[in-house]
N, C-alpha and C positions, 0 to 999 in steps of 0.2 A: 729552237731557244739557243742551242750550243753552235749553229753555223751561222755566217752571216745572213741577215735579216736586213730588208728594207723596207720600212713602213710609210704610207701616205697617211699622215692624221689629218682628218678633216675637222674645220674648228669653228663652232660658234661664238663669236666675239660679243660679250655681254657688254651693257653699257656700264658706265663707270659707276653709277649707282647699284646695278645689278652685281658688277663685280667685287665691291665692297661688301654687299651683302653675302655672297657668296663665301668669299674668305674667310668671314667672321664665322660662317657656319660649318666652316671646315675645322676651325678651333687653331687656325695659323694664322697671324697677323701678318702683315707685310714687313714690318720690323723684325718679326722673329724669323722670316726667311731669310732676311738679309744678315741676321746676327752670324757671328763667326764662333764657333765652340771650339774650345781649346779641348775639350773632351769629347771626341766623336761619339762616346756612347752615349752621354749626355745628350747630344744632337739627337741621337737614334731612338733613344728612348721617349724624347719630347714628340718626335713624330710618329712613334709607334702609339703613344697614348692618344693621338688625335687621329689615330686609324690611316695612317698614310702606307702604303705597301711597295712603293718603289722611289726611290731618290737618286737624282743625278745632279751636277754640279761641274762647272767649268769656269777658266777664267779669261781674262782679256777679251771683253769684259766679263764680270763674274754674272753666273746666270746659274738657277736652280730650277729644277722640275720634280713635283712631287706629284705621285698618283694614288688616289684614293678608289680603290676597287669597288669597296661596298657601297659608297655614294655614287660611283662612276663618274669621279670628276678629276681634274688634272690642272694643277696651277703652273705656268710658266712665268718665271721673274727674272727679268734682265736688269741689272742694277742700271737705273737712271733712265732707262730706256722703255721699259714694258712691263706691266703686271696682269696677267689675266687669267682667269679661271674658265675651264672648258668642260663641257658635258661629254662623256662617252657614251655614243649610242649604242655601238656594237663592242662585246668585250667576251671572248671565247677563253675559257680556262683561266682567267686572271693572269694573264700572261702579255708582257708587252709587245710580243710579237703578232697579235691579233687584236689589236686597239686601233678602233675608228672614232674620228671625232667628227661632229657637224662641221659644215664649212659655210661662210658666208663672205667676207671679204678679205681673207687671210688665209696662208695654207702654211703646214708646218710638215717638214718631211724629217724622219729620225730613222737613223740608222744605228743598230747595235752589234757588237761583236763580244762574244764571252772571251775576254781575254785580261790580263793584267793590266791594270792602268792606274797613272799616277797623275793626281790634281798639280799642276804645275806650281800653283801658288801656295796651298797649304800642305803639299807633300803626302797626302792622304792616299792610302791605296784601295782601289775598288777592284772588282772581279769582272765588270763589264768596261767596255769602251763606248763612248755614246756620242754621236753627232747628230746635231739637229741642224734644220733650215729653215728659217722663218722668213717668208717672202724673199727669198732669193740670196738671204743672208746665212752663212755659216756658223755655228757655233761648236766649239770642240770640246768634250769633257768627258767624265767618268761617272758610271753609276752602279746600283745595286739594288736588290730586293733586300726587304726589312725583314727580319726573324720576326717569330712571335713571341719572343722572351726580350725582356730589357736588358741592353748591355750588349748589342751585337757588336763583335768585332770585324773590322774592316780587313782586308787580305793587306799583307805586309809584303811589298814587293822585293824585299831583301831575301825572300824565301828562292828565289830565282838564281841566287849565287851559289857558287860550288862550295860543298860544305865536306869538311875534314873533321874526323871522328876525334874528338877529346876526350871524353869518357865515357864507359860503356860498363856502368855499375862495378867500377873498379877492375874490371877484367884489363890485364897487362895485354898490350899490342905491340908489334914492331914498329918502331918510329920511321923505319924506311920502307914499311908496305900499310901505308895508313889507310883504311877504308874511307871511301868518300862517296858521294852523290850529289846530283844536280838535277834541277828540273827544267825542261824545255818551257819557256814563257808562252810560246805559241801554241804547242801541240799539247802541253800538259804531259808530257812524256818523259820518265825517268832513268837514269843510268849513272853507273858507276862502277866503283871496284871494293870488293869486301875484304881483301887482303890475300885473296888467292885468287878468285875468279871475278870477270867481269860480269855485269849484270844489266838487264832493262826491263821495263814495264810500265804499267800505267801509274797515274797518280791524278787523285781527285782532290781540288782544292776548292775550299768555299767558306769565306774569313779568317779564323783560325783553325776550321778543322781541315784534316788532311788525311788520306787512307793511300797506301800504296798497294800494288800489285794487280793482276798476277806477275810475276817475274818470269824471265826467261835468264838461263845464265849458261857461261861456258863450263866446260867438263875436265879442266885441269886438275890433275891431282896432286894434292899438296899433304896429303897425310890426313890426320884429323886436325882439323883447324876450327877451336873453339871460338876464336874470334869471329870468324865469318859465319858459323853459325848463329851465333848471338846477336851480330849484325843484323843479320837478313832477319832474324826472329824480331828483333826490335823494329825494323821497319814494317813488318807485316802487322805488328800489333798496334803501329801507331795511330792515335785517334784525333788528335791535336797537337799544338806547337805554339811557342811563343818565342820571340828574338828578342835579346836585351844584351846590349854592349858588344855585337858582332858574334853573340853567340846563340847557336839554335839548339832549344831544348825540345824534344818530342816526348809527348806524354802519351800513356794509355788511355782506356775509356774510363777509368776510375780517377784520372789525372794523376797518376804517379809517373815520376820521371822515368823513361825507357833510357836515353841515352842523352848525350849533348855534344853539338859539334861547332866548329869555328870556320870562318869564310876564309881564313888563311892558314896555309899548311906551316905547323909549327914544329 
């Protein structure tokens, strides 16, 4: 799931009558698929209540793909062109890497990469790039698995900015040696400067969840540096984040603020 995967999906095309019946059975009507939600959490909650496990969308033209693993169905809707529900005939581990659909007279090829993706129309961020090809025509978009809880947050692509420390629970730090970090969009590796030493390490991102470490650091001696220790400790404790007005706030597992950072050095 974390590497480039290429899946050929075999599709059974239903008649117009059976397609309408299946869409109604899934609880998602055609108009609701087309509807634009200003609140993505509201949209996700709607999909989750109707048993949808994976959501993907793209623009130019607008399209959506929703997958229900429990009912072994998937619905592809391309605005003004196409609206069909397909039957999954093979599904291992409920992941998109292992889906196979039946084939009659249409074919769908799907390629996914776990990489930050931004819907060009809505600006919404997703953790997966999704490319589909229907009957030789390509459609590019983004997708994600929907969580079990209502109110799933999507990946905010601003997390890939370079972030400079702004506040560390009131700890004073030298404005000439401001700690910072950044996350590589493709590799999900992180690295930065902790006020004395440079560091690098792993980073896990899923929605608004974030985990750092383990880290490797240079071994420059700077005496006792409480800023560096507290900065690295805050990164290690980070469990989630939010971004507001170009300010990144890292939170621990109890939603307590660990530190805040800004995307421009001040």
